[in-house]
Each structure stands twice: as structure tokens, then as C-alpha cells.
C-alpha positions in Angstrom: 27.2 0.7 -8.4 24.7 3.4 -6.6 21.4 1.3 -6.5 19.3 3.8 -4.7 19.9 6.2 -7.9 19.7 3.3 -10.5 16.3 2.0 -9.3 14.9 5.5 -9.1 15.9 6.1 -12.7 14.2 3.0 -13.8 11.1 4.1 -11.8 11.0 7.6 -13.4 8.0 7.4 -15.3 5.0 9.8 -16.0 3.5 7.4 -13.7 3.0 4.0 -12.7 -0.8 3.8 -12.5 -2.3 0.4 -11.1 -2.5 -1.7 -13.6 -1.5 0.5 -16.3 1.0 -0.3 -19.5 3.2 2.0 -17.5 3.2 0.0 -14.3 4.3 -2.9 -16.7 7.1 -0.7 -18.1 8.6 -0.1 -14.9 8.2 -3.9 -13.8 9.8 -4.5 -17.0 12.8 -2.4 -16.1 13.0 -3.4 -12.7 13.0 -7.1 -13.7 16.1 -6.3 -16.5 18.1 -4.5 -13.8 17.9 -7.2 -11.4 18.7 -10.1 -14.1 21.6 -7.8 -15.3 22.9 -8.0 -11.6 22.7 -11.8 -11.8 19.3 -11.9 -9.7 17.0 -14.7 -11.3 13.6 -12.9 -11.1 10.2 -14.8 -11.2 7.1 -12.7 -12.9 3.8 -13.6 -11.0 1.1 -12.3 -13.1 -2.9 -11.5 -11.9 -5.7 -9.0 -12.8 -6.7 -6.1 -11.2 -8.3 -2.6 -11.3 -7.1 0.8 -12.6 -8.8 2.5 -9.8 -10.3 2.2 -6.5 -13.1 4.8 -7.5 -15.7 2.7 -9.4 -16.0 0.4 -6.3 -16.3 3.6 -3.8 -18.9 5.1 -6.1 -21.4 2.3 -6.2 -21.0 1.9 -2.4 -21.7 5.9 -2.0 -24.8 5.5 -4.7 -26.3 2.6 -2.5 -25.7 4.8 0.8 -26.9 7.9 -1.0 -30.1 5.9 -2.4 -31.7 6.1 1.4 -34.7 8.1 0.4 -35.5 5.1 -1.7 -35.4 2.0 0.4 -33.4 1.0 3.7 -32.1 -2.1 1.7 -30.0 -0.3 -0.3 -28.0 2.0 2.3 -27.8 -1.5 3.9 -25.8 -3.0 1.3 -23.7 0.1 0.8 -22.9 -0.2 4.7 -22.0 -4.0 3.9 -20.0 -2.8 1.0 -18.1 -0.3 3.0 -17.2 -2.6 5.7 -15.8 -5.2 3.4 -13.9 -2.7 1.2 -12.2 -1.2 3.9 -11.1 -4.2 5.8 -9.6 -5.6 2.8 -12.3 -7.6 1.5 -13.6 -7.7 -1.9 -16.0 -10.7 -2.6 -17.1 -8.8 -5.8 -13.4 -8.1 -7.2 -13.9 -11.4 -9.6 -16.2 -9.3 -11.8 -14.0 -6.1 -11.9 -10.5 -7.5 -12.2 -9.9 -7.3 -15.6 -6.7 -5.3 -16.1 -3.4 -7.7 -16.1 -0.9 -6.4 -13.6 2.2 -8.2 -12.1 4.5 -9.0 -9.2 8.3 -9.4 -9.4 9.7 -12.2 -7.1 13.6 -12.7 -6.8 15.6 -15.0 -4.2 18.8 -15.4 -2.8 20.8 -18.0 -0.3 19.5 -21.1 0.8 18.1 -22.2 4.1 14.5 -23.1 5.9 13.9 -19.7 7.1 13.1 -16.6 5.0 12.3 -12.8 5.0 10.9 -10.9 2.6 11.4 -7.3 1.4 8.3 -6.0 0.2 7.2 -2.7 -1.8 5.1 -1.8 -4.7 5.5 -0.3 -7.8 2.3 0.9 -8.8 1.0 4.7 -8.2 -2.2 6.4 -7.3 -4.5 8.8 -8.9 -5.4 12.1 -6.8 -8.4 13.0 -5.2 -9.4 16.5 -3.9 -9.0 15.1 -0.2 -5.2 14.8 -0.6 -4.6 18.5 -1.0 -2.1 19.5 1.5 -4.3 21.9 3.2 -7.0 19.1 3.4 -4.8 16.2 3.8 -4.7 15.9 7.5 -8.2 15.9 8.0 -8.3 12.4 5.8 -8.6 10.4 9.2 -11.6 12.5 10.6 -13.1 12.3 7.4 -13.0 8.3 6.8 -14.0 8.2 10.2 -17.2 10.8 9.8 -18.0 8.6 6.3 -17.9 5.3 8.3 -20.5 6.4 11.0 -22.8 7.9 8.8 -22.3 4.7 6.6 -23.2 2.4 9.8 -26.0 4.2 10.7 -27.5 4.9 6.9 -29.8 1.8 7.3 -31.5 3.2 10.5 -31.3 6.7 9.2 -33.1 5.6 6.2 -36.3 5.0 8.4 -36.5 8.7 9.6 -36.5 12.3 7.7 -32.5 12.2 8.0 -32.6 10.1 4.8 -33.0 13.0 2.6 -29.7 14.8 3.8 -28.1 11.4 4.5 -28.7 10.6 0.5 -27.5 14.0 -0.6 -24.2 14.0 1.1 -23.3 10.3 -0.2 -24.6 11.4 -3.4 -22.4 14.3 -3.6 -19.4 12.1 -2.7 -20.3 9.7 -5.8 -20.4 12.8 -8.0 -16.6 13.9 -7.0 -15.6 10.1 -7.5 -17.1 10.0 -10.7 -15.2 13.3 -11.7 -12.4 12.1 -10.2 -12.6 8.9 -12.6 -13.1 10.9 -15.5 -10.5 13.7 -15.0 -8.0 13.0 -12.0 -4.2 12.1 -13.1 -2.2 9.5 -11.6 0.7 10.8 -9.4 4.6 10.4 -10.5 5.2 8.6 -7.4 8.5 9.3 -6.3 7.9 9.0 -2.7 4.8 6.6 -2.7 6.3 4.3 -3.5 9.7 4.9 -5.6 11.4 5.0 -2.5 10.3 2.3 -1.0 11.1 0.0 -4.1 14.8 1.6 -4.2 15.5 1.0 -0.8 14.2 -2.6 -0.9 16.0 -3.6 -4.1 19.1 -1.6 -2.8 19.0 -3.9 0.6 18.5 -7.3 -1.5 21.4 -6.6 -3.9 23.9 -5.5 -1.0 22.5 -8.0 1.5 24.0 -12.0 1.7 21.8 -13.7 4.4 23.5 -15.9 6.6 23.3 -20.0 6.7 19.9 -21.0 7.1 18.3 -17.9 5.4 16.7 -16.9 2.6 16.2 -13.4 1.4 13.5 -12.5 -1.1 12.5 -9.5 -2.7 8.7 -8.9 -3.9 7.7 -6.1 -5.8 4.2 -5.9 -6.4 1.5 -4.1 -8.6 -1.7 -2.9 -7.6 -1.5 -1.9 -3.9 -3.0 1.3 -4.4 -6.3 -0.3 -5.3 -6.8 -2.7 -2.4 -3.4 -4.5 -2.1 -4.1 -7.2 -4.9 -0.3 -7.5 -5.8 0.2 -8.8 -1.8 -3.1 -11.0 -2.2 -1.8 -12.5 -5.5 1.7 -13.1 -3.5 0.3 -15.1 -0.7 0.8 -18.5 -2.4 4.2 -17.7 -3.0 5.5 -17.0 0.3 7.2 -20.3 2.1 5.4 -21.1 5.8 7.0 -18.7 8.3 8.3 -16.0 6.2 8.6 -12.8 7.7 8.1 -9.9 5.4 9.5 -6.0 5.8 7.3 -3.8 3.9 8.6 -0.3 2.9 6.3 1.9 1.9 6.7 6.3 1.6 10.1 6.4 3.2 12.0 9.0 1.0 11.1 12.3 3.1 10.1 12.8 6.9 10.6 11.0 10.2 10.8 7.2 10.2 8.1 5.1 11.8 7.4 1.1 12.5 3.8 0.4 12.1 2.9 -2.1 15.0 -0.3 -2.9 13.3 -2.7 -1.4 10.7 -6.3 -1.2 9.8 -8.6 1.5 8.8 -11.2 -0.3 10.6 -10.4 -3.1 12.2 -7.0 -3.2 13.6 -4.9 -5.9 13.4 -1.5 -6.0 15.1 1.8 -7.2 13.9 3.7 -10.1 15.4 7.0 -11.8 15.1 11.0 -11.3 14.8 10.9 -8.1 12.8 8.1 -6.4 15.0 10.4 -7.3 18.2 13.9 -6.3 16.4 12.4 -3.1 15.4 11.3 -2.3 19.2 15.0 -2.8 19.8 16.7 -0.8 17.0 17.3 2.9 17.1 16.3 5.0 14.4 12.4 4.8 14.2 9.0 5.7 16.3 6.6 2.9 16.7 3.1 3.7 14.9 -0.4 2.5 15.2 -1.3 2.7 11.3 -4.7 3.5 11.0 -4.4 6.2 8.0 -5.0 3.8 4.9 -3.7 0.4 4.4 -0.1 -1.3 3.5 0.3 -4.4 1.3 0.9 -6.5 4.5 -3.0 -6.1 5.2 -4.1 -9.3 3.8 -0.5 -10.9 5.0 -1.0 -10.2 8.8 -4.8 -10.8 8.4 -3.4 -14.5 7.4 -1.2 -14.8 10.0 2.3 -14.1 8.3 4.6 -12.0 10.4 5.1 -8.4 9.1 6.5 -4.9 9.8 5.6 -1.8 8.0 8.3 1.3 7.7 7.1 4.6 6.7 8.2 8.4 6.9 5.5 11.0 8.0 5.1 14.7 8.2 2.7 16.1 10.3 0.8 12.6 10.9 0.9 11.9 6.8 2.8 11.1 4.5 4.7 13.9 2.5 3.1 14.5 -1.1 0.5 11.7 -0.1 -1.0 11.0 -3.7 -1.0 14.7 -4.7 1.1 15.9 -8.1 3.7 17.1 -6.1 4.9 13.9 -5.2 7.7 13.9 -8.0 11.2 12.2 -7.8 12.7 15.6 -7.5 11.4 15.9 -3.9 12.8 12.9 -2.4 15.4 13.5 0.4 18.7 11.5 -0.2 19.4 11.5 3.1 15.9 10.1 4.4 16.5 7.1 1.5 20.1 6.4 3.0 19.1 6.6 6.3 16.1 3.9 5.9 18.7 1.8 4.2 20.9 2.2 7.3 18.2 1.2 9.8 16.8 -1.6 7.7 20.3 -3.4 7.7 20.5 -2.8 11.1 17.1 -4.1 11.7 18.2 -7.2 9.3 21.2 -7.7 11.4 19.5 -8.2 14.6 17.0 -10.7 13.4 19.5 -12.7 12.2 21.7 -12.6 15.1 18.4 -13.5 17.1 18.1 -16.8 14.6 
């Protein structure tokens, strides 16, 4: 059976928006497929949000109210710092929509390696337009610079243009919430789910090892599925994450972080450095599901394909299944096979 093709077929829905019924439908299809292959699957339910927009909108509003009081942009700057480092202490107020992770295991042993990929898709936004997306990182750094300066600028006449800048962002985020569609998500991340699932089904772990498959929800809204997965990972488990691997040139991330940088460590990273077929990358563009894991000491590695420094069709309506490169998928699968062999050979 062509597992890559089968999994992509199950994921081919209008979208798989975070914590939406279509995300749940995709997970149900994957669960039925895996169980049809004789693999027991555990569903790990949790609650999340359907978009990151409301949180960023509130942060932008606080920053935009600099002319009113310096206290409000101080709160906005704190919220900006927390959110873009993966911390949402307010999440218990917002996480109301049901989502789920799928978790499956093969083999016996004290050592564990988990293949990770997120099922959900994101809403689009004007910043992801192909003519603007290469400036995404620069735009983020500008926002971070202004956000962290905002409590001081609120004490100067510059509070007026600063406030207008962030209020305009809040208006754009509100427009996104009201009108922007979820993308189909062939590359992000149907490709990663297909490769992870195919690798899991086609691989028998050696003696002393367990091989896991974790298909998460709500990655696009703060890696919430990965956070819910944490209690279910065995101590010392290695985690190999696959995200946006259906087009472009293959890279392995050596670490990640939009603000604070978190280097990866462990056997997967060491194996990737010795396995031909992928280039090293310090990933600062966004976050992976591995961010909350590596923040807590889990040894991780993420694989991604890029074109011009960004994932192809990233969060744009052109991210369809029809645009996937079968050769890129098969090459990613071949690379991950070689990576796992090297990890297991090194014990």
C-alpha cells in the first residue's frame, strides 16, 4: 500500500482548522486508518482555541492604548513576550473548543522515539501573501522592538504614532477573524502527517526500543497539542517532528525560538549532523510543536522544507494538496528512514 497517498487522501478536506469539526474529522479518519492497519490508537483529548487572532488582537489593543496610560503598553509588552515564547497563562480562560491528539506505539523497550506531526491548519493573513511573506521575520522583529519600547515611548509624544500603529494592527487582526478562511494545508501539514504515518507503519523498531506516532491538534494556535502530549511521553523519549516537508529544500532545525532561542540536543540532532540529505538551520521564523517540548528538556529534532527562507505557500490559499511535490515527500521519507537507522545503530 502507498501509505503516503492514503494518508493524504484522508486529510484532503476543505480545511482542518484548529479545534474545528473538520480537524476532528481528519483525526477520526486517521485513527480508523491506523486501526485498520492493526495499530491500537489512543485519543488524548484537550481543549484549545480556533485562532490565535483574539490573543494577538488584545495584545495589540493594549499596545495601541499607549496614549491613555503607560501601564497598558507595559501589559501589552509583557503579553507579547509571553505569547511569543510559548507561554499563555491566560489560556484557561480561552481554551474552550475540543481538540485531540492521536498516540500510537510499536515495539517494546525502555528507549522511545516518537514521530510527531500536527494535523490542524491555520487561517490565512495578509502578511503571508507571496509578495510579503519573505518579510515576515523583519515585520515580527519590528513589532517586538516597538512593543518592548512602548512603555517608554508612552511617556513621549511618540505615543500617538505608536498607538495608531498598533491599533491598525488590531483592526487588521479583527478583519482576519471575521473574514479570513482556513487554508487547505497540503504542505502545512498534510505532508508531515503523511511522512510520519508512513514511516511509523513501515518501520519496526529494534530490540529495546519503542516507536511512537503522535498526531497533534492545535499546533497553529500555540502548540497546544504538544503541551497536552507532554504527560504521555516516556522519560527520555526522543521526538522527531515533521512540518512542511512537501516542497522545497530539506533542513533540520538545530533549535528554535521567535524571541528566546532554544537549542535542540540529543541523539536525533547528532544523527542529523551525520546523515546526508538535509542542511542545518537555526529556526527563528515561527514555532514548531517541539517548542514546548524542548523548553522542558525533551530531546527533539524538527525537519522542514523551505524555499527562499520560508515554507512554500505558507498559510496561503495556494497551500493545496495539488501543489505537493511527490519527490519531496519520498525524499523526506527516505531521509527519515536513514536518520532512524543511525539513531538505533548508535544505541
